[in-house]
Structures are given as C-alpha cells and as structure tokens.
VOGU-3710 file (C-alpha; in Angstrom, 3 decimals, decimal comma):
1> mvgiatlfac> 119,798/-108,719/-160,196  118,229/-106,168/-160,483  116,305/-103,018/-160,004  118,288/-99,907/-159,351  118,684/-99,496/-155,618  120,777/-97,771/-153,019  124,187/-99,077/-152,004  123,990/-102,467/-150,340  124,600/-101,826/-146,648  127,459/-103,682/-144,974
11> sgdkiceppi> 128,373/-103,845/-141,339  131,698/-103,141/-139,669  134,591/-102,475/-142,011  133,160/-104,409/-144,949  133,254/-102,667/-148,332  130,311/-103,475/-150,584  131,067/-100,997/-153,353  134,611/-101,388/-154,663  136,033/-97,958/-155,555  135,487/-96,993/-159,182
21> pqlessssse> 138,374/-94,942/-160,615  137,833/-91,942/-162,855  138,502/-92,368/-166,562  139,614/-89,520/-168,760  136,693/-90,062/-171,111  134,055/-90,230/-168,376  132,575/-87,630/-166,067  132,206/-88,476/-162,393  128,824/-89,517/-161,073  127,302/-91,872/-158,572
31> dslssssrml> 127,068/-95,243/-160,315  123,800/-97,115/-160,211  123,740/-100,086/-157,865  121,508/-103,084/-157,558  120,597/-105,392/-154,697  118,603/-108,571/-154,942  117,504/-111,719/-153,248  118,698/-114,991/-154,706  118,268/-118,703/-154,460  120,529/-121,216/-156,137
41> sssssttstq> 120,343/-124,973/-155,851  123,525/-126,998/-156,290  123,532/-129,774/-158,852  125,305/-131,926/-156,282  122,802/-131,286/-153,491  119,069/-131,241/-152,933  119,285/-128,250/-150,628  119,220/-124,583/-151,625  120,903/-121,473/-150,314  118,546/-118,543/-149,949
51> lssssndars> 119,690/-114,989/-149,417  117,795/-111,744/-149,186  118,396/-108,002/-149,281  116,358/-104,828/-149,058  115,809/-104,392/-152,795  112,239/-104,266/-154,093  113,192/-106,431/-157,045  114,640/-109,926/-156,955  116,946/-111,866/-159,211  117,847/-115,489/-158,600
61> rsssssvipa> 119,970/-118,124/-160,289  120,019/-121,883/-159,982  122,100/-124,637/-161,467  119,866/-127,527/-162,380  120,229/-130,999/-160,963  119,139/-132,151/-164,414  122,020/-131,224/-166,700  122,454/-133,129/-169,960  124,815/-132,859/-172,920  123,768/-131,102/-176,136
71> ssanfpssss> 122,285/-133,639/-178,534  124,532/-132,880/-181,484  127,681/-134,241/-183,082  131,119/-133,233/-181,853  133,125/-130,811/-183,935  136,899/-131,243/-183,905  138,985/-128,664/-182,065  142,222/-127,322/-183,456  145,340/-128,765/-181,883  147,181/-125,487/-182,474
81> egtiessats> 148,948/-123,962/-179,483  146,677/-121,612/-177,527  143,493/-123,561/-178,248  141,856/-125,523/-175,446  140,558/-128,996/-176,198  137,155/-129,666/-174,588  136,090/-132,969/-173,075  132,678/-134,303/-172,155  134,071/-135,724/-168,918  136,505/-133,078/-167,725
91> sssidggsmp> 136,607/-129,306/-167,431  139,328/-127,147/-168,951  140,278/-124,219/-166,711  142,569/-121,508/-168,009  144,598/-118,643/-166,601  145,130/-116,241/-169,520  148,392/-114,885/-170,909  148,513/-112,409/-173,831  145,461/-111,130/-175,699  145,175/-110,898/-179,513
101> avtsssssak> 143,434/-107,993/-181,199  139,803/-108,668/-182,109  137,851/-106,739/-184,715  134,419/-105,510/-183,577  131,293/-104,738/-185,561  127,756/-103,667/-184,746  126,336/-104,405/-188,190  123,233/-106,592/-188,301  124,840/-108,689/-191,042  126,390/-112,033/-190,146
111> tvssssaeqv> 130,153/-111,892/-189,674  131,986/-114,350/-191,895  133,867/-116,728/-189,598  137,212/-118,216/-190,590  138,114/-121,755/-189,562  141,801/-121,427/-190,444  144,195/-122,886/-187,889  146,000/-119,541/-187,676  142,880/-117,664/-186,558  141,597/-120,440/-184,306
121> aqylwhdefd> 144,918/-120,577/-182,466  144,617/-116,989/-181,220  141,743/-117,892/-178,894  141,826/-119,825/-175,636  138,295/-120,978/-176,459  135,703/-119,964/-179,008  132,512/-121,000/-180,728  131,706/-119,552/-184,139  128,436/-121,546/-184,314  129,237/-122,758/-187,803
131> gdaidnskwi> 128,065/-126,123/-189,066  124,645/-127,700/-188,719  124,393/-128,484/-185,000  125,377/-127,235/-181,561  128,759/-128,621/-180,510  128,232/-130,911/-177,527  131,944/-130,896/-176,746  131,407/-127,269/-175,694  127,856/-127,010/-174,370  125,377/-128,775/-172,096
141> ydigtgssgw> 121,785/-127,869/-171,212  119,860/-127,207/-168,039  116,499/-128,983/-168,285  113,139/-128,286/-166,670  111,682/-125,548/-164,497  114,334/-125,615/-161,790  113,599/-124,952/-158,132  110,916/-122,262/-157,799  111,205/-121,392/-161,488  115,010/-121,341/-161,387
151> gnnekeyytd> 114,803/-119,370/-158,167  113,184/-116,472/-160,050  109,621/-117,787/-160,445  110,200/-117,930/-164,201  107,481/-119,481/-166,366  109,478/-121,334/-169,013  110,522/-124,986/-169,254  114,100/-125,286/-170,503  114,673/-128,045/-173,068  117,452/-129,441/-175,246
161> rkenayikdg> 115,180/-129,597/-178,315  116,030/-128,080/-181,670  112,788/-126,134/-181,350  114,482/-124,096/-178,589  118,186/-124,087/-179,534  119,616/-124,530/-183,004  122,169/-123,213/-185,476  121,233/-121,655/-188,798  123,497/-119,787/-191,228  126,330/-119,648/-188,694
171> vlhiraqken> 124,227/-118,179/-185,900  123,040/-119,766/-182,650  119,322/-119,258/-182,022  117,923/-119,584/-178,490  114,194/-119,520/-179,013  111,491/-118,876/-176,418  108,090/-120,200/-177,482  104,511/-120,065/-176,256  103,396/-123,671/-175,869  102,052/-125,992/-173,213
181> ykgaqytsar> 104,950/-128,298/-172,404  105,192/-130,600/-169,394  103,011/-128,342/-167,303  104,698/-125,072/-168,317  103,224/-122,325/-170,492  106,465/-121,540/-172,343  109,658/-123,263/-173,495  113,182/-121,969/-174,014  116,824/-123,082/-173,647  119,616/-122,547/-171,149
191> mltkgkfafk> 123,079/-123,556/-172,376  126,208/-123,895/-170,221  129,907/-124,651/-170,641  129,910/-126,160/-167,137  132,212/-129,175/-167,038  133,426/-128,315/-170,556  135,240/-124,986/-170,261  136,091/-122,486/-167,536  138,764/-119,806/-167,339  140,293/-117,168/-165,076
201> ygtvearial> 141,225/-113,742/-166,509  140,990/-112,860/-170,164  138,999/-110,940/-172,746  135,665/-112,181/-174,048  134,085/-110,867/-177,229  130,597/-111,915/-178,285  128,407/-110,683/-181,115  124,793/-110,937/-180,000  121,320/-109,692/-180,902  118,823/-109,736/-178,032
211> ptgkgiwpaf> 115,053/-110,249/-177,970  112,685/-107,673/-176,482  109,083/-107,956/-175,368  106,976/-107,782/-172,245  108,177/-110,509/-169,909  111,304/-111,537/-171,856  114,687/-111,858/-170,078  117,795/-112,850/-172,103  121,219/-113,201/-170,484  124,869/-113,997/-171,235
221> wmlgenfdtv> 126,518/-114,620/-167,883  128,996/-116,620/-165,808  129,168/-118,638/-162,586  132,198/-119,756/-160,604  133,429/-123,212/-161,528  133,312/-124,156/-157,832  129,545/-123,607/-157,640  128,783/-127,234/-156,799  131,143/-127,237/-153,825  130,731/-123,771/-152,298
231> gwpacgeidi> 127,258/-122,761/-153,533  126,032/-119,292/-154,363  127,015/-116,490/-153,800  130,382/-117,821/-152,625  131,103/-119,037/-156,174  130,527/-115,543/-157,569  128,381/-114,497/-160,525  129,239/-112,215/-163,454  126,305/-111,018/-165,575  127,901/-109,729/-168,779
241> ieavnseniv> 124,605/-108,957/-170,525  121,052/-108,931/-169,203  117,997/-107,206/-170,650  114,351/-107,165/-169,636  111,034/-106,410/-171,280  111,191/-103,880/-174,128  114,088/-101,782/-172,830  116,924/-100,953/-175,194  119,338/-101,136/-172,255  121,794/-103,845/-171,232
251> ygtnhwanga> 122,899/-104,427/-167,645  126,255/-105,640/-166,309  126,459/-106,884/-162,715  128,653/-108,713/-160,218  127,330/-110,795/-157,305  129,458/-112,250/-154,532  129,658/-113,171/-150,833  130,806/-110,178/-148,814  131,947/-112,012/-145,719  128,803/-113,415/-144,115
261> eyatygnntg> 126,669/-111,088/-146,203  125,650/-110,870/-149,867  126,837/-108,060/-152,132  126,019/-106,927/-155,637  127,249/-104,119/-157,844  125,869/-103,264/-161,278  125,550/-100,628/-163,997  123,848/-100,280/-167,378  123,960/-98,516/-170,722  121,052/-96,251/-169,775
271> nyrnqkfeld> 123,139/-94,114/-167,433  126,793/-94,834/-166,774  128,786/-91,922/-165,312  126,293/-89,452/-166,735  126,549/-90,979/-170,188  123,910/-92,927/-172,085  124,562/-95,291/-174,964  121,682/-95,458/-177,437  121,336/-98,886/-179,021  118,751/-101,164/-180,556
281> itqfhtykft> 119,488/-104,404/-178,712  117,557/-106,433/-181,304  120,388/-105,741/-183,762  123,802/-107,395/-183,537  126,264/-105,563/-181,310  129,748/-106,489/-180,177  129,903/-107,046/-176,435  133,298/-107,226/-174,748  134,250/-108,312/-171,244  137,771/-107,739/-169,889
291> wdekyirmfv> 139,012/-109,367/-166,702  142,361/-109,230/-164,958  143,770/-109,091/-161,412  142,618/-105,479/-160,991  139,375/-104,863/-162,887  136,320/-106,394/-164,495  134,983/-104,189/-167,290  132,119/-104,561/-169,796  131,642/-102,824/-173,151  129,164/-102,682/-176,014
301> ddfmyheili> 130,586/-101,366/-179,297  133,487/-99,909/-177,252  131,192/-98,049/-174,803  132,001/-99,125/-171,240  128,852/-99,748/-169,178  130,297/-101,478/-166,113  133,545/-101,518/-164,133  134,448/-102,989/-160,770  137,734/-102,969/-158,877  138,767/-106,422/-157,587
311> enntgdteef> 142,452/-105,776/-156,916  143,695/-107,361/-153,681  140,183/-108,778/-153,117  138,749/-105,302/-152,521  135,324/-105,653/-150,899  135,836/-109,395/-150,292  135,862/-110,025/-154,037  138,122/-113,080/-153,915  135,480/-115,007/-155,892  136,547/-113,119/-159,023
321> hkpfffllnv> 140,066/-114,536/-158,946  138,955/-118,086/-159,750  137,711/-119,821/-162,948  134,186/-119,207/-164,274  132,015/-120,927/-166,914  129,516/-119,417/-169,387  125,708/-119,534/-169,515  123,307/-118,388/-172,250  119,547/-118,359/-171,736  116,257/-116,635/-172,487
331> avagnwpgfe> 113,854/-116,619/-169,538  110,163/-115,828/-169,718  108,737/-113,722/-166,859  110,079/-113,813/-163,312  110,870/-111,593/-160,374  112,736/-108,964/-162,356  110,833/-108,529/-165,646  107,553/-109,214/-163,849  104,836/-111,740/-164,555  102,913/-110,042/-167,338
341> vddsqfpnem> 103,868/-111,574/-170,692  102,963/-110,401/-174,183  102,218/-113,677/-175,963  102,164/-111,983/-179,374  105,979/-111,745/-179,334  106,549/-115,497/-179,625  108,589/-117,103/-180,948  111,259/-114,688/-179,738  114,973/-115,364/-180,127  118,399/-114,463/-178,819
351> lvdyirvgsr> 120,958/-114,665/-181,655  124,652/-115,356/-181,067  127,090/-114,955/-183,955  130,160/-115,987/-181,970  131,823/-116,092/-178,540  135,616/-115,744/-178,405  137,875/-115,926/-175,364  141,337/-114,430/-175,625  143,957/-114,367/-172,889  144,526/-111,197/-170,903
361> k> 146,939/-108,523/-172,078
//
C-alpha cells in the first residue's frame, strides 16, 4: 500500500474490485483504490517474491528470517472456555462462533482493564498489556533491517529491546528512536503473533493512539498464517490501520493474489463514500475490524472506513477465508511515506491499550 490510484487492471474475466454494497447510512461514490509493488521474503526461504503494478507509490512487506521470542516472562492464560491458550512452539488457529458485545471509547484516558475470569472468557484471544513486561507467550519480534529495508526501503532497525517496545501503566509502547544502531540511523520494533495465535473470522477491537511526523509509518495489520509455505501475496494481507507522515487519516487495505496477478483494494477515513471522519490519530481511538464469510469491514469510533466483499471468493479472494496472525510496528521512512524524516519528532511512539478478538456473530 498505498497511494490513491485507479482501479487495478485485470485481464479476462478477473474481478479486482469486489462489489461494494450500498449502506443506508452512506451515499454512493467511487471508493478510493490503491495499487502497489511489493516484496516479501519467507522466513523459511532465502528467496523473495517480487511483484509490481502501475502505481506511483510502493508498499512492501517482509517476514524476517530472524524472528525471536519476546524477552519477557510468561503471563498465565485463563483456562475458561472460549479463551485460547498460547504456546511458544505451536500456533493456535481459530474459526469464530458468537461475538460478545464490546464497549468502545475514544477518550485519551487509559481504559481500566479487568482480569476477571468472566471477562477474559468472552474473548478468543486478547492482550490488555497489563503487568510489567510484554507477554512472550503471545508475541515474537522481527529483528534487523529485513531484505531491502523490509521490502520498503525503510530506514529503521527493528529490535527486541525495552528501549523500543515496553509496557507502562497498562499500555504497550512501540517506540521509534533516532540513534545509530548496527549500521541503521533509527530503531523501532515490529511485534507478531506468528506461531502464537492466528484466527479465521471474528471481530477485533483495539484501542490505539498513533504517532505522526514526517517519515513515520505505524501499522496494525495481518498476514495469512500460511505465509511461509505459499508466500506473498498468496497468503493475503489485511492492513487494519496504517498512517503516514503527519496526516490525521487512517487507511484500511486488502492485498491478495488475483489469479496470476496481484490485487489490492483500500479506503481511508479522509474520504469514504463522500464522507470524511475528522480525528486526531495521536489520541486513543477504538478501532474495530469485523470479518465473516461475506465481508471484511473496518471502523474507527463506529465510523466505517473500509469494506470489501469476499463472499464465494469474489475477485479470487480465497486468501481471506483462512487464518491470519497480527503484526504491530512503527516504520521510519520508506517507499510510501517517503525518505525525508523530521528527526525532531523522536522518540515517537505508537500506544496500544488493548487488542481483543471475539468470535463472529
């Protein structure tokens, strides 16, 4: 992703833009689309898959061959029914059932998290980021600069250090810093649930405050659990939240393999069906992602900013009917935000109050 572009062109009878139905609360308009060129390198292979499109901007993802566990103590998981136990050696994949109601809030104050067994049991998986350290039964780290700056020509070096990822007052901090570190000009963190947790269908709610600044690029996103075996884009990618530079806009995007071609479809809060949602992304907002056999939808404070039809694999979207895992990261510079960086912004942080996964309705 991303850069707003024209519809990705497909040949023959391929459908690159799944039909978007009208909603009663939305006026009809041509939805913004994005095309990009990507490169992802499998953690089980030394080769990379490179794809290109006609977009002027580029967005790439890679899964590092240097993935290590978080360097913190395990926190016990509830054994209540509906909660998924995580393991450092095996991945838990889930197909959701019924979804509990979740209260949302856009206040900048920290939400008080309850650890009661009754509340914990309503989620398939969750992290409240309470305690003193990141839970390594739930998260691992990508380390280094990746291939070609994680495929995006990014400038940061991702670490597992507390200087770049830590918990304070019940909030996860992913901190990008200006420092010379192992040949890079900047450091940051990229956290994954790969090998720990993946799921198919459900509702995700996350309360997040995003950094802004020239050259900054935070993201909360997902990759298909089968990434190591099928590569990208065949594994599929779901970008729940992305932001660049000093924009007060968040982007939601899907990427997948459209037959032998590459397809992408995305929207944003700046203009979705002739509506604009004004928000200060540096403050906490509640982001919600709903996913079932028919639709993938994304919301911020109940405003929908992205929707894609995946029913019956419309547009070759079979990737989105398989389990996915989470990623959180803050990149510095790259093909999308550009290569000019305002060093006065550092340290700059992405704050995550909680992530909660409920089963689908």
